[in-house]
DOLUMTI-129352 format. One record per residue (C-alpha): residue number from 1; residue in three letters; chain; y, z, x. Coordinates in Angstrom, 2 decimals, decimal comma, m for minus. Layout:
BEGIN
NUM|ALA|A|Y|Z|X
...
This chain:
BEGIN
1|MET|A|102,14|m165,30|m154,03
2|LEU|A|101,17|m161,69|m154,78
3|ILE|A|99,33|m161,06|m158,04
4|PRO|A|100,47|m157,96|m159,93
5|ARG|A|97,87|m155,25|m159,76
6|ALA|A|97,71|m155,00|m163,53
7|ILE|A|96,39|m158,50|m163,94
8|GLN|A|94,13|m158,80|m160,91
9|PRO|A|90,45|m159,53|m161,82
10|GLY|A|88,53|m156,35|m162,39
11|PHE|A|91,52|m154,29|m163,61
12|VAL|A|92,10|m153,30|m167,23
13|LEU|A|94,99|m155,20|m168,79
14|PRO|A|97,63|m152,86|m170,28
15|ARG|A|97,65|m152,32|m174,06
16|LEU|A|94,98|m154,94|m174,69
17|GLY|A|92,21|m152,82|m173,24
18|VAL|A|90,31|m155,93|m172,07
19|ARG|A|88,67|m156,23|m168,68
20|ALA|A|89,25|m159,61|m167,01
21|VAL|A|86,04|m161,46|m166,32
22|SER|A|85,56|m163,08|m162,94
23|VAL|A|83,32|m166,14|m162,92
24|PRO|A|80,87|m166,21|m159,99
25|ARG|A|81,66|m168,90|m157,45
26|ARG|A|78,09|m170,21|m157,62
27|ALA|A|78,40|m170,83|m161,33
28|LEU|A|81,64|m172,72|m160,83
29|LEU|A|80,03|m174,76|m158,06
30|VAL|A|77,05|m175,68|m160,23
31|VAL|A|79,36|m176,74|m163,07
32|ALA|A|81,41|m178,85|m160,65
33|LEU|A|78,29|m180,51|m159,22
34|VAL|A|76,95|m181,25|m162,70
35|LEU|A|80,25|m182,89|m163,67
36|ILE|A|80,37|m184,88|m160,42
37|ALA|A|76,86|m186,17|m161,04
38|ALA|A|77,02|m186,68|m164,80
39|ALA|A|80,41|m188,30|m165,37
40|PRO|A|80,02|m191,46|m163,23
41|HIS|A|76,49|m191,93|m164,52
42|ALA|A|77,05|m191,32|m168,23
43|LEU|A|80,21|m193,33|m168,86
44|ASN|A|79,12|m196,72|m170,35
45|MET|A|75,51|m196,11|m169,29
46|SER|A|73,95|m197,64|m172,43
47|ALA|A|75,93|m200,86|m172,08
48|TYR|A|75,74|m201,48|m168,34
49|PRO|A|73,46|m202,72|m166,96
50|ALA|A|72,17|m204,61|m170,00
51|PHE|A|68,66|m203,67|m171,06
52|THR|A|67,78|m207,37|m170,91
53|ILE|A|68,42|m207,62|m167,16
54|ALA|A|64,80|m206,73|m166,34
55|ASP|A|61,63|m206,12|m168,30
56|ASP|A|60,74|m202,87|m166,54
57|GLU|A|62,63|m200,63|m168,95
58|GLY|A|60,89|m202,17|m171,95
59|ILE|A|57,51|m201,94|m170,25
60|TYR|A|57,79|m198,21|m169,59
61|ALA|A|59,19|m197,50|m173,07
62|SER|A|56,29|m199,40|m174,66
63|GLN|A|53,76|m197,58|m172,49
64|ALA|A|55,27|m194,23|m173,46
65|LEU|A|55,04|m195,16|m177,15
66|ALA|A|51,46|m196,37|m176,73
67|TRP|A|50,49|m193,02|m175,19
68|LEU|A|52,16|m191,14|m178,04
69|GLN|A|50,72|m193,24|m180,84
70|THR|A|47,22|m194,07|m179,62
71|GLY|A|46,58|m191,95|m176,53
72|ALA|A|46,21|m195,15|m174,48
73|MET|A|48,01|m195,56|m171,16
74|SER|A|49,37|m198,95|m172,20
75|PRO|A|49,71|m201,13|m175,31
76|TYR|A|47,53|m203,69|m173,51
77|VAL|A|44,66|m203,36|m171,04
78|TYR|A|45,69|m200,71|m168,52
79|SER|A|45,31|m202,23|m165,06
80|TYR|A|46,42|m199,21|m162,96
81|ASP|A|49,51|m201,11|m161,81
82|HIS|A|51,25|m197,72|m161,64
83|ALA|A|50,20|m194,12|m162,14
84|PRO|A|51,04|m193,03|m165,71
85|GLY|A|52,95|m189,84|m164,92
86|GLY|A|56,39|m191,40|m165,30
87|TRP|A|55,98|m192,81|m168,79
88|ILE|A|54,07|m189,73|m169,93
89|GLN|A|57,19|m187,70|m169,07
90|LEU|A|59,25|m190,25|m170,99
91|ALA|A|56,90|m189,87|m173,97
92|LEU|A|57,25|m186,09|m173,88
93|PHE|A|61,04|m186,50|m173,88
94|TYR|A|60,73|m188,67|m176,98
95|VAL|A|58,85|m185,82|m178,66
96|LEU|A|61,34|m183,15|m177,58
97|THR|A|64,37|m185,13|m178,79
98|GLY|A|62,94|m186,05|m182,18
99|GLY|A|61,66|m189,55|m181,49
100|ALA|A|62,10|m192,65|m179,38
101|ASN|A|65,17|m193,67|m181,39
102|ALA|A|66,96|m190,33|m181,07
103|PHE|A|69,83|m191,86|m179,06
104|GLY|A|69,59|m195,43|m180,29
105|THR|A|66,74|m197,61|m179,09
106|PRO|A|63,77|m196,29|m177,07
107|ILE|A|65,52|m197,62|m173,95
108|ASP|A|68,77|m195,81|m174,87
109|THR|A|66,81|m192,58|m175,26
110|GLY|A|65,11|m193,23|m171,95
111|ARG|A|68,48|m193,67|m170,27
112|VAL|A|69,49|m190,21|m171,49
113|LEU|A|66,41|m188,88|m169,71
114|MET|A|67,46|m190,77|m166,57
115|LEU|A|70,84|m189,01|m166,80
116|LEU|A|69,12|m185,63|m166,88
117|PHE|A|66,88|m186,55|m163,95
118|HIS|A|69,92|m187,76|m162,02
119|VAL|A|71,85|m184,52|m162,55
120|GLY|A|68,80|m182,53|m161,51
121|SER|A|68,35|m184,73|m158,42
122|ALA|A|72,00|m184,21|m157,47
123|LEU|A|71,64|m180,42|m157,60
124|LEU|A|68,45|m180,60|m155,56
125|LEU|A|70,13|m182,88|m153,02
126|TYR|A|72,91|m180,33|m152,59
127|ARG|A|70,39|m177,55|m152,03
128|ALA|A|68,37|m179,64|m149,57
129|ALA|A|71,52|m180,43|m147,58
130|ARG|A|72,43|m176,73|m147,40
131|LEU|A|68,92|m175,77|m146,28
132|LEU|A|69,07|m178,42|m143,56
133|GLY|A|72,28|m176,99|m142,12
134|ALA|A|75,12|m178,64|m144,01
135|SER|A|78,18|m176,71|m145,09
136|SER|A|79,10|m176,58|m148,76
137|VAL|A|81,72|m179,31|m148,19
138|ALA|A|79,27|m181,67|m146,50
139|ALA|A|76,57|m180,98|m149,09
140|THR|A|79,02|m181,67|m151,90
141|LEU|A|79,99|m184,90|m150,18
142|ALA|A|76,31|m185,95|m150,20
143|VAL|A|76,23|m185,39|m153,96
144|ILE|A|79,43|m187,39|m154,46
145|VAL|A|78,12|m190,34|m152,45
146|PHE|A|74,80|m190,17|m154,30
147|SER|A|76,61|m190,14|m157,66
148|VAL|A|79,50|m192,60|m157,31
149|SER|A|77,92|m195,35|m155,21
150|PRO|A|77,99|m198,54|m157,36
151|LEU|A|74,61|m199,50|m155,94
152|ALA|A|73,13|m196,15|m156,91
153|VAL|A|74,74|m195,92|m160,35
154|PHE|A|73,59|m199,43|m161,30
155|TYR|A|69,92|m198,65|m160,80
156|GLN|A|69,99|m194,90|m161,55
157|ARG|A|70,95|m195,65|m165,16
158|MET|A|67,88|m197,80|m165,77
159|VAL|A|64,60|m196,42|m167,14
160|LEU|A|62,68|m196,71|m163,89
161|LEU|A|59,78|m194,75|m162,43
162|ASP|A|61,72|m194,49|m159,17
163|ASN|A|64,35|m192,22|m160,76
164|ILE|A|61,69|m189,89|m162,11
165|MET|A|59,81|m189,86|m158,83
166|LEU|A|62,92|m188,99|m156,80
167|PHE|A|63,62|m185,86|m158,85
168|TRP|A|60,16|m184,45|m158,16
169|LEU|A|60,25|m185,54|m154,53
170|LEU|A|63,54|m183,73|m153,96
171|ALA|A|62,15|m180,69|m155,78
172|SER|A|59,17|m180,71|m153,43
173|LEU|A|61,48|m180,99|m150,42
174|VAL|A|63,66|m178,07|m151,52
175|LEU|A|60,67|m175,85|m152,27
176|ALA|A|59,15|m176,62|m148,87
177|LEU|A|62,40|m176,00|m146,98
178|ASP|A|63,04|m172,75|m148,87
179|ALA|A|59,42|m171,57|m148,86
180|ARG|A|59,49|m167,79|m148,78
181|SER|A|55,73|m167,61|m149,09
182|ARG|A|52,67|m169,86|m149,27
183|ALA|A|52,97|m169,76|m153,05
184|TRP|A|56,27|m171,63|m152,75
185|LEU|A|54,53|m174,23|m150,61
186|ALA|A|51,88|m174,58|m153,29
187|LEU|A|54,63|m175,21|m155,84
188|SER|A|56,10|m177,78|m153,46
189|GLY|A|52,70|m179,47|m153,28
190|ILE|A|52,44|m179,57|m157,07
191|ALA|A|55,92|m181,10|m157,35
192|PHE|A|54,93|m183,67|m154,75
193|GLY|A|51,80|m184,48|m156,73
194|VAL|A|53,90|m185,07|m159,85
195|ALA|A|56,16|m187,35|m157,77
196|VAL|A|53,14|m189,41|m156,67
197|LEU|A|51,89|m189,60|m160,26
198|SER|A|55,37|m190,80|m161,27
199|LYS|A|55,36|m193,54|m158,63
200|GLU|A|52,88|m193,83|m155,78
201|VAL|A|55,46|m194,72|m153,11
202|ALA|A|56,32|m191,00|m152,84
203|VAL|A|53,15|m190,58|m150,76
204|LEU|A|55,02|m192,05|m147,77
205|VAL|A|57,03|m188,83|m147,41
206|ALA|A|53,89|m186,66|m147,27
207|PRO|A|53,85|m186,38|m143,42
208|VAL|A|57,39|m184,98|m143,35
209|LEU|A|56,65|m182,40|m146,03
210|LEU|A|53,39|m181,47|m144,34
211|VAL|A|55,22|m180,84|m141,05
212|ILE|A|57,82|m178,73|m142,85
213|SER|A|55,04|m176,67|m144,44
214|TRP|A|53,38|m176,18|m141,08
215|ARG|A|56,66|m175,12|m139,48
216|ARG|A|57,30|m172,62|m142,27
217|HIS|A|53,92|m170,87|m142,49
218|GLY|A|51,58|m172,40|m139,91
219|TRP|A|48,30|m174,10|m140,69
220|THR|A|47,69|m171,94|m143,73
221|GLY|A|51,00|m173,13|m145,15
222|ALA|A|50,07|m176,75|m144,49
223|LEU|A|46,71|m176,20|m146,20
224|ALA|A|48,39|m174,54|m149,18
225|TRP|A|50,79|m177,48|m149,59
226|SER|A|48,21|m180,24|m149,11
227|GLY|A|45,63|m178,52|m151,32
228|ALA|A|48,09|m178,10|m154,18
229|ALA|A|49,27|m181,71|m153,81
230|ALA|A|45,69|m183,00|m153,88
231|LEU|A|44,86|m180,98|m156,99
232|ALA|A|48,00|m182,27|m158,74
233|VAL|A|47,07|m185,91|m158,01
234|LEU|A|43,35|m185,47|m158,78
235|PRO|A|43,58|m186,16|m162,55
236|TYR|A|44,55|m189,79|m161,88
237|PRO|A|41,42|m190,87|m159,97
238|ALA|A|39,35|m188,55|m162,18
239|TYR|A|40,60|m190,44|m165,25
240|ALA|A|39,61|m193,75|m163,65
241|LEU|A|36,23|m192,35|m162,61
242|ALA|A|35,49|m191,05|m166,11
243|ARG|A|36,17|m194,53|m167,51
244|GLY|A|34,07|m196,24|m164,85
245|GLU|A|37,19|m197,89|m163,44
246|LEU|A|37,60|m196,19|m160,05
247|TRP|A|35,54|m198,26|m157,63
248|PRO|A|36,35|m201,83|m156,52
249|ALA|A|35,31|m204,54|m158,98
250|LYS|A|33,84|m207,94|m158,18
251|ASP|A|36,22|m209,52|m160,69
252|PRO|A|39,12|m207,04|m161,03
253|TYR|A|41,58|m207,15|m163,92
254|LEU|A|44,88|m207,30|m162,03
255|PRO|A|48,49|m207,11|m163,26
256|TYR|A|50,29|m210,44|m163,72
257|VAL|A|47,10|m212,37|m162,90
258|GLU|A|45,31|m214,39|m165,58
259|PRO|A|41,96|m212,58|m166,01
260|ASN|A|38,51|m213,90|m166,71
261|THR|A|38,11|m212,21|m170,09
262|LEU|A|34,31|m212,28|m169,88
263|THR|A|33,79|m210,46|m166,59
264|ALA|A|37,11|m208,94|m165,46
265|ARG|A|37,48|m205,17|m165,62
266|PRO|A|40,20|m202,75|m164,48
267|SER|A|39,72|m200,94|m161,19
268|LEU|A|42,01|m198,37|m159,61
269|LEU|A|41,00|m199,13|m156,03
270|SER|A|41,06|m202,90|m156,55
271|THR|A|44,57|m202,68|m157,99
272|LEU|A|45,78|m200,47|m155,13
273|ALA|A|44,41|m202,97|m152,60
274|TRP|A|46,10|m205,81|m154,48
275|GLN|A|49,42|m203,95|m154,59
276|LEU|A|49,31|m203,36|m150,83
277|SER|A|48,61|m207,03|m150,15
278|ARG|A|51,33|m208,55|m152,37
279|PRO|A|53,44|m210,88|m150,21
280|GLY|A|57,18|m210,52|m149,82
281|GLY|A|58,02|m213,01|m147,11
282|GLY|A|56,56|m211,34|m144,03
283|LEU|A|57,84|m208,76|m141,57
284|PHE|A|59,58|m211,16|m139,18
285|SER|A|61,12|m213,52|m141,73
286|LEU|A|64,86|m213,39|m142,38
287|ASP|A|64,11|m214,82|m145,81
288|ASN|A|61,75|m212,07|m146,92
289|ASP|A|62,45|m210,01|m150,03
290|PHE|A|64,20|m207,26|m148,09
291|PHE|A|66,77|m209,51|m146,43
292|TRP|A|67,22|m211,52|m149,61
293|TYR|A|68,18|m208,44|m151,66
294|LEU|A|70,24|m207,13|m148,76
295|ARG|A|72,34|m210,32|m148,67
296|THR|A|72,57|m211,07|m152,38
297|ASP|A|72,59|m207,65|m154,06
298|TRP|A|72,68|m204,43|m152,08
299|LEU|A|75,50|m205,20|m149,63
300|TRP|A|77,65|m206,61|m152,43
301|LYS|A|77,26|m203,41|m154,43
302|ASP|A|77,71|m200,90|m151,60
303|ALA|A|77,95|m202,05|m148,00
304|ALA|A|79,57|m198,72|m147,03
305|LEU|A|76,61|m196,54|m147,99
306|LEU|A|74,08|m198,84|m146,32
307|ALA|A|76,07|m199,19|m143,09
308|LEU|A|77,16|m195,56|m142,77
309|GLY|A|73,80|m194,19|m143,91
310|GLY|A|71,87|m196,46|m141,54
311|ALA|A|74,07|m195,49|m138,59
312|ALA|A|73,71|m191,82|m139,51
313|ILE|A|69,90|m192,09|m139,46
314|VAL|A|70,00|m193,31|m135,85
315|ALA|A|72,63|m190,75|m134,81
316|ASN|A|70,71|m187,88|m136,41
317|ALA|A|67,52|m188,98|m134,65
318|VAL|A|69,32|m188,66|m131,30
319|ARG|A|70,93|m185,36|m132,27
320|GLY|A|67,54|m184,16|m133,44
321|LEU|A|66,46|m183,74|m129,83
322|ARG|A|68,52|m180,52|m129,91
323|ASP|A|68,16|m179,57|m133,57
324|ARG|A|64,76|m180,25|m135,14
325|ARG|A|66,18|m180,06|m138,65
326|LEU|A|68,04|m183,28|m137,93
327|LEU|A|64,74|m184,94|m137,01
328|VAL|A|63,57|m184,11|m140,54
329|VAL|A|66,75|m185,58|m142,01
330|SER|A|66,43|m188,73|m139,89
331|ALA|A|62,75|m189,17|m140,79
332|LEU|A|63,53|m188,81|m144,50
333|GLY|A|66,08|m191,61|m144,18
334|ALA|A|64,01|m193,87|m141,93
335|ILE|A|60,82|m193,86|m144,01
336|PRO|A|62,28|m195,56|m147,12
337|CYS|A|64,17|m198,07|m144,96
338|LEU|A|61,05|m199,01|m143,01
339|TYR|A|59,11|m199,31|m146,26
340|LEU|A|61,70|m201,69|m147,69
341|ALA|A|61,75|m203,78|m144,49
342|ARG|A|57,97|m203,99|m144,14
343|GLY|A|57,83|m207,62|m145,27
344|GLY|A|55,90|m206,93|m148,47
345|ILE|A|57,07|m207,45|m152,02
346|THR|A|60,41|m205,77|m152,78
347|PHE|A|62,55|m205,60|m155,90
348|GLY|A|66,22|m204,69|m156,21
349|PHE|A|65,64|m201,23|m157,63
350|TYR|A|63,37|m200,25|m154,72
351|ILE|A|66,59|m199,26|m152,89
352|LEU|A|66,64|m196,13|m155,08
353|PHE|A|64,01|m194,63|m152,77
354|ALA|A|66,50|m194,73|m149,88
355|VAL|A|69,79|m193,78|m151,58
356|PRO|A|69,58|m189,95|m151,60
357|PHE|A|68,35|m189,84|m148,02
358|LEU|A|71,08|m192,20|m146,82
359|ALA|A|73,62|m189,87|m148,44
360|LEU|A|71,89|m186,86|m146,89
361|ASN|A|72,00|m188,37|m143,40
362|PHE|A|75,65|m189,32|m143,79
363|ALA|A|76,57|m185,77|m144,85
364|LEU|A|74,63|m184,13|m141,99
365|LEU|A|76,29|m186,41|m139,46
366|LEU|A|79,72|m185,47|m140,81
367|GLU|A|78,77|m181,81|m140,55
368|ALA|A|79,17|m182,10|m136,78
369|ALA|A|82,87|m182,79|m137,35
370|PHE|A|83,25|m180,26|m140,16
371|ARG|A|81,99|m177,41|m137,98
372|ARG|A|84,98|m177,79|m135,69
373|LEU|A|87,48|m177,48|m138,52
374|GLU|A|88,70|m174,61|m140,61
375|ARG|A|87,80|m174,71|m144,30
376|PRO|A|91,14|m176,15|m145,54
377|ARG|A|90,87|m178,99|m143,05
378|ARG|A|87,23|m179,57|m144,03
379|LEU|A|88,32|m179,97|m147,62
380|GLY|A|91,09|m182,33|m146,57
381|LEU|A|88,75|m184,49|m144,48
382|GLY|A|86,12|m184,54|m147,21
383|GLY|A|88,70|m185,50|m149,81
384|ALA|A|90,02|m188,27|m147,59
385|ILE|A|86,52|m189,69|m147,15
386|VAL|A|85,96|m189,70|m150,91
387|VAL|A|89,29|m191,44|m151,51
388|LEU|A|88,47|m194,07|m148,87
389|LEU|A|85,03|m194,71|m150,38
390|LEU|A|86,36|m195,00|m153,92
391|GLY|A|89,14|m197,26|m152,67
392|ALA|A|86,62|m199,49|m150,91
393|TYR|A|84,48|m199,67|m154,05
394|TRP|A|87,51|m200,51|m156,19
395|CYS|A|88,84|m203,18|m153,85
396|SER|A|85,40|m204,79|m153,55
397|GLY|A|85,19|m205,06|m157,35
398|ALA|A|81,82|m203,29|m157,43
399|LEU|A|83,08|m200,26|m159,36
400|GLN|A|84,88|m201,77|m162,35
401|PRO|A|81,93|m203,53|m164,09
402|LEU|A|80,02|m200,26|m164,36
403|TYR|A|82,65|m198,82|m166,70
404|VAL|A|84,33|m201,81|m168,30
405|GLN|A|81,79|m204,52|m169,00
406|GLN|A|79,33|m204,38|m171,91
407|PRO|A|76,73|m207,12|m171,28
408|ASP|A|74,27|m205,47|m173,68
409|GLY|A|76,09|m206,94|m176,70
410|PRO|A|74,19|m210,25|m177,06
411|GLY|A|70,82|m208,52|m176,66
412|ARG|A|71,61|m205,89|m179,27
413|ALA|A|72,94|m208,53|m181,66
414|ALA|A|69,77|m210,58|m181,23
415|ALA|A|67,58|m207,54|m181,84
416|ALA|A|69,58|m206,59|m184,97
417|TRP|A|69,29|m210,16|m186,26
């Protein structure tokens, strides 16, 4: 249909004397991505999952409050079970919002912060997909999968260090991929350092980011990235060193282990060694933690993402022989999966480390099909995939509890009593 010249954008409307304002497409896209990420996450997020389902949320909220009130890293003896960057960020959010009870309980307020980190991660995931060669349709599809997956939503709502870490890790990835100078790589290194200080598992992605830095600006770029990352992480061991708690202890004070109160003392290196040695069933056991959560939790919540994302990792590795960007995508997906399957201790929320990279691999694999289609057909295919995924989630029953059930009621009633 032809639009009359008088009311086309950029022309003065008769009599009113008002110039029509055209909204930039990028702004509309950002708003759409924010809504796609925020709506599935925010609806019923305080009620489901219940804050009583695990003690991790309460632990991090209490550690954030301890840092605010006393300057200590923990309300009890700090054993270096995790780097403190995550709950320090939570504490700063408490300050910025007017207190830990700004949105209800300290955990409720923390879940608002998780919402903000999730929206930021979704935008960064879109940008990373575009920089790695995805079209806008495929990149948007990655954001949709990342945001509507019942498995992802369940754990993304919880106050977990993994959610904080992923935001900074994706920020580091985007800055490295889009590095216009060595200064950008230094910023990427700093973001990576913050990710490691939020949760140490981020260090596993360091080789990929280092290779990207080298490909962008040679050895000087790699040195700029690694130097900035090292400087960002340095305060953590420096803190332990200043307290005389860096080096291995003869009788280390370890998390979840009854200490000898007369001789035990915290030690960063002793705790790291203990964390690396915690058993989870062994690499070759079908009853290890990984396979247990796969059978009893992850596949029930979202078999589609795990199956399609896993297949996409393998396919992108093969396709990467012709396009090195796909090798990066495949490596980003494979590293979290290999970490989870290593045979060591694993918890349900550890799957968060893999979710954005599974979505990224799935989107980049679909891009091969999208490239052969005109834009209207791309939109149609993308829409069909979203409808099929949502239909599968609905039929499996994994989607409804996220938005209907309110299992937090008994816990809140007990706390009020």
